[in-house]
SEVEXZA-946075 format. One record per atom (N, C-alpha, C): residue number from 0; atom name; x, y, z. Coordinates in pm, whole numbers. Atoms other than C-alpha are relative to their C-alpha. Layout:
<logus>
LOGU  NUM  CA  X  Y  Z
...
</logus>
This chain:
<logus>
LOGU  0  N  -63  -92  -69
LOGU  0  CA  -4479  -1256  -2324
LOGU  0  C  102  -68  -104
LOGU  1  N  -76  47  130
LOGU  1  CA  -4191  -1280  -2601
LOGU  1  C  153  -18  136
LOGU  2  N  -136  20  -31
LOGU  2  CA  -3825  -1391  -2522
LOGU  2  C  40  128  34
LOGU  3  N  -71  -77  -56
LOGU  3  CA  -3635  -1130  -2339
LOGU  3  C  -118  176  48
LOGU  4  N  90  -70  -46
LOGU  4  CA  -3955  -954  -2240
LOGU  4  C  -63  31  170
LOGU  5  N  63  74  -148
LOGU  5  CA  -4038  -860  -1843
LOGU  5  C  -128  33  2
LOGU  6  N  104  6  -18
LOGU  6  CA  -4353  -947  -1737
LOGU  6  C  -57  176  55
LOGU  7  N  63  -107  -45
LOGU  7  CA  -4612  -676  -1708
LOGU  7  C  -82  15  84
LOGU  8  N  116  26  -63
LOGU  8  CA  -4786  -622  -1405
LOGU  8  C  -150  122  -22
LOGU  9  N  133  -64  52
LOGU  9  CA  -5142  -469  -1445
LOGU  9  C  -78  71  134
LOGU  10  N  102  31  -137
LOGU  10  CA  -5248  -312  -1141
LOGU  10  C  -138  67  13
LOGU  11  N  129  41  -16
LOGU  11  CA  -5598  -274  -1240
LOGU  11  C  -65  -147  58
LOGU  12  N  38  143  25
LOGU  12  CA  -5599  -638  -1200
LOGU  12  C  -16  -1  172
LOGU  13  N  -55  -59  -147
LOGU  13  CA  -5471  -574  -811
LOGU  13  C  -168  15  51
LOGU  14  N  116  -71  -60
LOGU  14  CA  -5725  -327  -744
LOGU  14  C  -138  -45  7
LOGU  15  N  116  109  12
LOGU  15  CA  -6004  -544  -885
LOGU  15  C  -32  -108  73
LOGU  16  N  2  78  -88
LOGU  16  CA  -5881  -794  -662
LOGU  16  C  -61  11  120
LOGU  17  N  18  -78  -179
LOGU  17  CA  -5894  -584  -315
LOGU  17  C  -133  12  -43
LOGU  18  N  112  -2  20
LOGU  18  CA  -6230  -456  -495
LOGU  18  C  -123  -120  45
LOGU  19  N  39  127  -29
LOGU  19  CA  -6372  -795  -457
LOGU  19  C  -35  -25  126
LOGU  20  N  -6  55  -126
LOGU  20  CA  -6262  -903  -141
LOGU  20  C  -90  84  78
LOGU  21  N  58  -74  -113
LOGU  21  CA  -6451  -621  50
LOGU  21  C  -151  -69  -61
LOGU  22  N  125  46  17
LOGU  22  CA  -6760  -786  -107
LOGU  22  C  -14  -170  100
LOGU  23  N  -62  150  -52
LOGU  23  CA  -6618  -1152  43
LOGU  23  C  -22  48  160
LOGU  24  N  52  12  -120
LOGU  24  CA  -6832  -1246  338
LOGU  24  C  -126  -37  17
LOGU  25  N  143  22  -40
LOGU  25  CA  -7140  -1362  471
LOGU  25  C  -81  85  67
LOGU  26  N  134  -107  4
LOGU  26  CA  -7465  -1159  431
LOGU  26  C  -97  -58  60
LOGU  27  N  107  77  -81
LOGU  27  CA  -7774  -1229  617
LOGU  27  C  -125  170  -98
LOGU  28  N  109  -64  29
LOGU  28  CA  -8080  -1033  436
LOGU  28  C  -82  79  84
LOGU  29  N  52  -73  -139
LOGU  29  CA  -8193  -771  730
LOGU  29  C  -134  69  -93
LOGU  30  N  134  -92  46
LOGU  30  CA  -8478  -576  469
LOGU  30  C  42  -29  -142
LOGU  31  N  -21  -36  165
LOGU  31  CA  -8568  -549  99
LOGU  31  C  -141  44  17
LOGU  32  N  73  -106  9
LOGU  32  CA  -8788  -297  -24
LOGU  32  C  -62  2  -167
LOGU  33  N  50  32  137
LOGU  33  CA  -9040  -369  -354
LOGU  33  C  73  -103  -55
LOGU  34  N  -27  127  55
LOGU  34  CA  -8917  -705  -391
LOGU  34  C  -146  -102  -70
LOGU  35  N  156  71  60
LOGU  35  CA  -9303  -827  -438
LOGU  35  C  0  70  -80
LOGU  36  N  57  -48  121
LOGU  36  CA  -9349  -584  -718
LOGU  36  C  137  -57  -94
LOGU  37  N  -129  77  71
LOGU  37  CA  -8977  -722  -861
LOGU  37  C  -74  -96  -51
LOGU  38  N  29  90  64
LOGU  38  CA  -9102  -1036  -869
LOGU  38  C  -148  -55  -93
LOGU  39  N  145  20  107
LOGU  39  CA  -9460  -992  -1048
LOGU  39  C  89  37  -76
LOGU  40  N  -75  -31  130
LOGU  40  CA  -9262  -800  -1272
LOGU  40  C  81  -95  -119
LOGU  41  N  -77  114  81
LOGU  41  CA  -9083  -1129  -1352
LOGU  41  C  -100  -90  -49
LOGU  42  N  105  148  8
LOGU  42  CA  -9417  -1346  -1361
LOGU  42  C  -26  -71  83
LOGU  43  N  31  108  -91
LOGU  43  CA  -9374  -1510  -1041
LOGU  43  C  -128  27  51
LOGU  44  N  150  52  -72
LOGU  44  CA  -9719  -1678  -912
LOGU  44  C  -6  80  123
LOGU  45  N  -7  -58  -115
LOGU  45  CA  -9844  -1562  -583
LOGU  45  C  8  -64  102
LOGU  46  N  -63  85  -117
LOGU  46  CA  -9788  -1834  -374
LOGU  46  C  143  -6  -22
LOGU  47  N  -137  -31  15
LOGU  47  CA  -9413  -1821  -471
LOGU  47  C  82  128  19
LOGU  48  N  -31  -153  -39
LOGU  48  CA  -9411  -1470  -395
LOGU  48  C  -16  28  119
LOGU  49  N  -14  -32  -171
LOGU  49  CA  -9509  -1518  -66
LOGU  49  C  68  -90  121
LOGU  50  N  -125  63  -27
LOGU  50  CA  -9244  -1760  -11
LOGU  50  C  100  111  -1
LOGU  51  N  -93  -95  6
LOGU  51  CA  -9033  -1514  -166
LOGU  51  C  53  142  129
LOGU  52  N  23  -94  -68
LOGU  52  CA  -9135  -1239  45
LOGU  52  C  33  2  150
LOGU  53  N  -21  63  -139
LOGU  53  CA  -9065  -1404  377
LOGU  53  C  154  -79  28
LOGU  54  N  -175  10  33
LOGU  54  CA  -8707  -1514  265
LOGU  54  C  91  79  56
LOGU  55  N  -117  -102  -61
LOGU  55  CA  -8448  -1416  459
LOGU  55  C  119  -52  -74
LOGU  56  N  -82  84  42
LOGU  56  CA  -8180  -1602  276
LOGU  56  C  139  119  29
LOGU  57  N  -67  -75  -97
LOGU  57  CA  -7830  -1559  390
LOGU  57  C  111  -6  -182
LOGU  58  N  -42  -31  87
LOGU  58  CA  -7574  -1472  109
LOGU  58  C  189  -26  15
LOGU  59  N  -245  3  -24
LOGU  59  CA  -7157  -1601  86
LOGU  59  C  50  -10  -106
LOGU  60  N  -61  -37  121
LOGU  60  CA  -6941  -1436  -165
LOGU  60  C  167  -21  35
LOGU  61  N  -163  11  -22
LOGU  61  CA  -6593  -1553  -182
LOGU  61  C  25  43  -150
LOGU  62  N  -68  -28  102
LOGU  62  CA  -6318  -1533  -401
LOGU  62  C  146  -161  -48
LOGU  63  N  -65  224  36
LOGU  63  CA  -6188  -1917  -549
LOGU  63  C  121  74  -120
LOGU  64  N  -96  -6  121
LOGU  64  CA  -5829  -1817  -759
LOGU  64  C  -115  136  -65
LOGU  65  N  0  -27  31
LOGU  65  CA  -5954  -1641  -1047
LOGU  65  C  -176  14  -29
LOGU  66  N  137  35  42
LOGU  66  CA  -6328  -1699  -1007
LOGU  66  C  -88  99  157
LOGU  67  N  107  -47  -68
LOGU  67  CA  -6626  -1501  -802
LOGU  67  C  -90  -74  70
LOGU  68  N  114  65  -16
LOGU  68  CA  -6856  -1739  -611
LOGU  68  C  -155  87  71
LOGU  69  N  74  -33  -110
LOGU  69  CA  -7178  -1659  -475
LOGU  69  C  -118  -94  29
LOGU  70  N  66  102  -80
LOGU  70  CA  -7377  -1898  -235
LOGU  70  C  -111  88  33
LOGU  71  N  124  -33  -83
LOGU  71  CA  -7753  -1816  -159
LOGU  71  C  -52  -120  64
LOGU  72  N  118  42  -100
LOGU  72  CA  -7919  -1981  105
LOGU  72  C  -62  33  120
LOGU  73  N  122  -37  -60
LOGU  73  CA  -8237  -2032  268
LOGU  73  C  -75  -115  29
LOGU  74  N  114  161  -33
LOGU  74  CA  -8526  -2278  373
LOGU  74  C  -49  0  -116
LOGU  75  N  53  78  96
LOGU  75  CA  -8657  -2262  61
LOGU  75  C  78  -33  -120
LOGU  76  N  -111  89  158
LOGU  76  CA  -8367  -2322  -237
LOGU  76  C  137  72  35
LOGU  77  N  -88  20  -19
LOGU  77  CA  -8016  -2352  -216
LOGU  77  C  96  72  -166
LOGU  78  N  -41  -22  144
LOGU  78  CA  -7818  -2151  -533
LOGU  78  C  107  16  52
LOGU  79  N  -134  -21  -25
LOGU  79  CA  -7455  -2136  -631
LOGU  79  C  25  66  -157
LOGU  80  N  -18  -38  71
LOGU  80  CA  -7328  -1925  -866
LOGU  80  C  181  13  -50
LOGU  81  N  -166  23  17
LOGU  81  CA  -6925  -1941  -1023
LOGU  81  C  18  68  -118
LOGU  82  N  4  -72  138
LOGU  82  CA  -6815  -1687  -1273
LOGU  82  C  140  97  46
LOGU  83  N  -90  -100  -7
LOGU  83  CA  -6518  -1459  -1372
LOGU  83  C  -57  154  -44
LOGU  84  N  20  -97  -40
LOGU  84  CA  -6569  -1093  -1345
LOGU  84  C  26  22  -157
LOGU  85  N  -4  -41  134
LOGU  85  CA  -6654  -961  -1707
LOGU  85  C  -21  -101  -88
LOGU  86  N  31  166  86
LOGU  86  CA  -6711  -1331  -1886
LOGU  86  C  -126  -7  46
LOGU  87  N  149  34  41
LOGU  87  CA  -7076  -1403  -2007
LOGU  87  C  32  -154  35
LOGU  88  N  83  133  -51
LOGU  88  CA  -7225  -1763  -1821
LOGU  88  C  -129  -11  30
LOGU  89  N  165  115  -13
LOGU  89  CA  -7526  -1988  -1810
LOGU  89  C  -27  67  163
LOGU  90  N  57  -54  -115
LOGU  90  CA  -7719  -1874  -1507
LOGU  90  C  -147  -117  8
LOGU  91  N  132  -9  -59
LOGU  91  CA  -8043  -2036  -1368
LOGU  91  C  -23  42  99
LOGU  92  N  16  -35  -143
LOGU  92  CA  -8201  -1894  -1140
LOGU  92  C  -85  -56  62
LOGU  93  N  92  65  -87
LOGU  93  CA  -8430  -1965  -824
LOGU  93  C  -171  16  -55
LOGU  94  N  87  28  78
LOGU  94  CA  -8709  -1922  -1042
LOGU  94  C  11  -54  -107
LOGU  95  N  -73  24  113
LOGU  95  CA  -8567  -2103  -1315
LOGU  95  C  -2  6  -76
LOGU  96  N  3  -45  107
LOGU  96  CA  -8508  -1883  -1552
LOGU  96  C  159  -33  -30
LOGU  97  N  -115  18  28
LOGU  97  CA  -8240  -1955  -1789
LOGU  97  C  48  160  -34
LOGU  98  N  -25  -123  32
LOGU  98  CA  -8037  -1649  -1841
LOGU  98  C  173  -32  -55
LOGU  99  N  -86  -22  -15
LOGU  99  CA  -7708  -1559  -1966
LOGU  99  C  47  153  65
LOGU  100  N  -3  -123  -59
LOGU  100  CA  -7553  -1336  -1728
LOGU  100  C  157  12  20
LOGU  101  N  -136  -21  6
LOGU  101  CA  -7224  -1133  -1675
LOGU  101  C  2  78  144
LOGU  102  N  -38  -83  -175
LOGU  102  CA  -7082  -942  -1325
LOGU  102  C  90  108  -20
LOGU  103  N  -109  -75  -51
LOGU  103  CA  -6872  -677  -1309
LOGU  103  C  17  127  120
LOGU  104  N  -54  -100  -139
LOGU  104  CA  -6690  -403  -1095
LOGU  104  C  -23  180  -54
LOGU  105  N  33  -135  33
LOGU  105  CA  -6834  -40  -1153
LOGU  105  C  33  68  133
LOGU  106  N  -13  -98  -154
LOGU  106  CA  -6625  168  -900
LOGU  106  C  -16  -103  135
LOGU  107  N  15  83  -99
LOGU  107  CA  -6726  20  -597
LOGU  107  C  -106  -117  52
LOGU  108  N  116  100  12
LOGU  108  CA  -7020  -177  -704
LOGU  108  C  42  -89  -90
LOGU  109  N  -20  131  71
LOGU  109  CA  -7052  -541  -806
LOGU  109  C  -139  13  -61
LOGU  110  N  115  -1  91
LOGU  110  CA  -7269  -518  -1097
LOGU  110  C  -34  -153  -54
LOGU  111  N  53  134  9
LOGU  111  CA  -7533  -850  -1165
LOGU  111  C  -68  27  -109
LOGU  112  N  138  -41  106
LOGU  112  CA  -7715  -823  -1531
LOGU  112  C  7  -158  -52
LOGU  113  N  19  131  50
LOGU  113  CA  -7912  -1124  -1639
LOGU  113  C  -81  39  -116
LOGU  114  N  81  -37  86
LOGU  114  CA  -8036  -1140  -1966
LOGU  114  C  -86  -118  -83
LOGU  115  N  97  144  20
LOGU  115  CA  -8340  -1396  -2100
LOGU  115  C  -77  82  -97
LOGU  116  N  83  -32  36
LOGU  116  CA  -8593  -1394  -2365
LOGU  116  C  -57  146  -70
LOGU  117  N  10  -178  26
LOGU  117  CA  -8498  -986  -2473
LOGU  117  C  -54  43  140
LOGU  118  N  -8  -75  -157
LOGU  118  CA  -8511  -891  -2088
LOGU  118  C  89  27  46
LOGU  119  N  -104  -43  -60
LOGU  119  CA  -8308  -782  -1877
LOGU  119  C  -34  -14  171
LOGU  120  N  1  -98  -113
LOGU  120  CA  -8242  -724  -1505
LOGU  120  C  90  4  44
LOGU  121  N  -89  -75  -42
LOGU  121  CA  -8009  -566  -1320
LOGU  121  C  -11  13  150
LOGU  122  N  -20  -65  -94
LOGU  122  CA  -7880  -621  -971
LOGU  122  C  156  38  64
LOGU  123  N  -94  -94  -52
LOGU  123  CA  -7624  -345  -807
LOGU  123  C  6  -71  131
LOGU  124  N  -35  12  -143
LOGU  124  CA  -7452  -442  -492
LOGU  124  C  92  60  39
LOGU  125  N  -76  -118  -79
LOGU  125  CA  -7288  -250  -254
LOGU  125  C  74  25  169
LOGU  126  N  -44  -12  -148
LOGU  126  CA  -7104  -209  88
LOGU  126  C  -35  158  38
LOGU  127  N  -8  -130  -52
LOGU  127  CA  -7228  67  267
LOGU  127  C  -47  20  190
LOGU  128  N  9  52  -155
LOGU  128  CA  -7176  88  676
LOGU  128  C  10  -155  94
LOGU  129  N  -29  169  -27
LOGU  129  CA  -7042  -247  677
LOGU  129  C  -182  -93  -51
LOGU  130  N  107  43  8
LOGU  130  CA  -7377  -358  555
LOGU  130  C  52  -53  -181
LOGU  131  N  50  -21  146
LOGU  131  CA  -7410  -508  184
LOGU  131  C  -121  24  -38
LOGU  132  N  143  -2  105
LOGU  132  CA  -7719  -368  -47
LOGU  132  C  -18  -22  -156
LOGU  133  N  8  91  98
LOGU  133  CA  -7835  -534  -296
LOGU  133  C  -139  110  -50
LOGU  134  N  147  -48  73
LOGU  134  CA  -8111  -283  -545
LOGU  134  C  21  -120  -131
LOGU  135  N  11  74  110
LOGU  135  CA  -8264  -488  -817
LOGU  135  C  -75  114  -104
LOGU  136  N  47  -62  180
LOGU  136  CA  -8342  -323  -1199
LOGU  136  C  -78  -68  -101
LOGU  137  N  37  61  57
LOGU  137  CA  -8578  -461  -1372
LOGU  137  C  -2  83  -145
LOGU  138  N  -7  -17  152
LOGU  138  CA  -8585  -375  -1795
LOGU  138  C  -108  -75  -76
LOGU  139  N  88  82  117
LOGU  139  CA  -8765  -438  -2129
LOGU  139  C  -115  -130  79
LOGU  140  N  141  80  -67
LOGU  140  CA  -9056  -636  -1851
LOGU  140  C  -109  111  10
LOGU  141  N  178  -60  -23
LOGU  141  CA  -9439  -592  -1833
LOGU  141  C  -41  -57  109
LOGU  142  N  29  74  -114
LOGU  142  CA  -9579  -705  -1486
LOGU  142  C  -145  -141  -98
LOGU  143  N  75  108  53
LOGU  143  CA  -9744  -1029  -1567
LOGU  143  C  75  -99  -78
LOGU  144  N  -49  77  74
LOGU  144  CA  -9485  -1127  -1820
LOGU  144  C  150  -136  106
LOGU  145  N  -99  93  -73
LOGU  145  CA  -9203  -1425  -1724
LOGU  145  C  83  -42  -142
</logus>
């Protein structure tokens, strides 16, 4: 800001903060569909898929300053990622993939994109009837590849 200029209020930033706040809560996995197929497409082995299929994680989403924090807790593994919306960050996934990730808001959806080795996975989270629903989409993957 130059001398004599008034600060500019960005209503979009305020709306973004409100949208993120809608996700800020503790969420417990109630149900998952096609998760085994998703893990197969990532190349996750049989034993690890069996664990993944019975694990019911708790996801805690919070806003800490200008960052969003997503903590996933389960009897299998605990993970945490912290990021600024729209900015790329390094992420190590629960199955130990090293990804370049970015999380954005697309309307009322929180979209999480992971990229590694020319491959891509998208997680789309949205709130429906007081529940957080997450859909996983794989791109550029063949079953058995990792």
